[in-house]
C-alpha positions, 0 to 999 in steps of 0.5 A: 696687533691691536686690530687682531684684539679688537676683532676677538672682541667684536667676535665675543660681543656677537657671542654674548648677544646671540646667546642673550638673544637664545637665552630671551627667545626660550623665555618667550617659548616657556611663556607662551607654553604656560599661557597655553596651557592655562588658557586649555585648563580655563577652556575646560573648567568653562566646559563642565560649569556649562555642562552641569552647573547644577554640580557646581552651584549651591550643592550642599551636603543635606541629604535632601531625600531624608529631611522635610521642610517646614515652616521656619526654615529659609530657602536659596534659590538659584537659577543658572544665567537667570540672575534676575530670578536668583533669591536668597532668604526665602522664609517659609511661612506658618502655612508652609507657603513660600514666594518664589521670584517669577513663580509667586507662591509654591506650598513647601511644606513637608516635601524635600528639598529636591521636591521643591527643586523639581516643583520648581524647575517645571513651573520655571519652564514657562517663562524660560526654556530648560531652567536649569534650579538650585534649591538649598537651604540656608537657617533651618528652625529649632527641632522640638523632640518627647523622649520618654523610656531609658533615657538619661533626661525623658521630657521634651527637648528642644534642639537649636538648629537655627544656624546657617549652613554653608557648602564647606560644612557637614550638613550644617545644622539640619544634621542636628535632627538625627535620632542618635543627635537628639539622644545625645543632646539629651544626655544619652540612653541608661544602660538598660536600654532595649535599643533593638526596640526604639520606637519612632511616633509622628504625626501626619495627616493621615494619623499617627505613623509608629516606626520601629528600629535598630540601634544596635545595628547602627553601633555594631555594623554601622547601618546608618539608616537605623539613624532615623531624621526625625521631624519637629513634634516626633515622640521617641520612646526607648524600652527598658530591660528587665535586667542590666545584664549585658556583654563586655562588647555590647558594653563598650560598644554603648560607652564610647558611642555618641548615645551612651550614658554622658555620666552615670552614679557608683557608690564608694565605701569603706576606707576613702577619705570622701565616700559617698555616691560619685557621677563617673564620666561615661567614656572613662569610667574607671575604678581609680577615678572613682577611688580619686573622686572620693578623695582617695584612700585613708591610712592603712587601707587595704589597697590590694584587693578591692570589692565591686558589687555589680547587679544585674537587677534589683535581686541578682548581683555578682562581686568582683575581687580587683587589685586595681594597681594591675587592673583599673576595672571599667564601672557600670552603672550603681556598681558599689565599691568597697576599700576595706580598712586594712589587709586580712590574711585569712580569705574566709574572714575578708570575705564575711566582712565584705559580705557585710558591708555591701549587704545593705546595698542588695536593694536600695542600690536602684532607689533614691540618687542611684536609680539616675544610673539606669 
């Protein structure tokens, strides 16, 4: 009986060893399968790297076809499989020349990155067979642009673009010299700006070049080609429209864009704690915000009907009547907001008071401090 039990125990031990051996073998198979797949993926990646190295090294998101290199820029050069020729921090000197390993002096001024890359590859071909050369912008120079016309802050604007660029950035600081970004840094355009006739003047070796772009095409249809890449030294002029009249759609497009005015003035008068001229935010120019900036209503004021005098030019205007609790209307530059001292039951008498109070602002609204909003 004891012998039978020992035999059964021995069989059980053999079964355990069989199961354990199966598990070990199965784990080894899984390990080899993982290693096999990893090896295949790695080999594929190496194949792609060898076939298309220019797409994997030094790729940045600049629009190389648009920007022209100038003095003060810093470049990098990478030559595939030629580490001794790789070079960082290649300064473009004031004369437009830059020194490259294995090549020497090259004039890169007013050339695009792609053009410089082609020139270096051609010259590098004298040293090595079929070189793959990648050039990128490492740092950029400050840009100076001159603004005139319907801009909130006309004059010279210098954008500090001397920042490092990286492969994972959205193009780095170089994109600061687009027309829209330059206008945004100048506080935006005035509400009477003629965005369909924006003029860009540029000095070239052949003489001055004048170009006209339509920024409405960019705002309405997303035409990014109208958002020109500017160069340091360019002059931008935005004509002024004879009237401020603008449709509601265009008005909202302007205010919600990066080139719309950051702030603009409105005058708040009547039964308020601190009446006067206030600069409202361009992205939220609401009636109740202006009233709050003026300290709010005084006791007994008429808070259900607010009069707003809106100008289309120096002489033409319309008068709007708004209940601010029901409609928090968007204000426009140089609007005059009037809050009466108390409710008036007769409409004619109320209108007489409104006209009397707002009459002095007919011509004055376009002078003095209020001119800043135009």
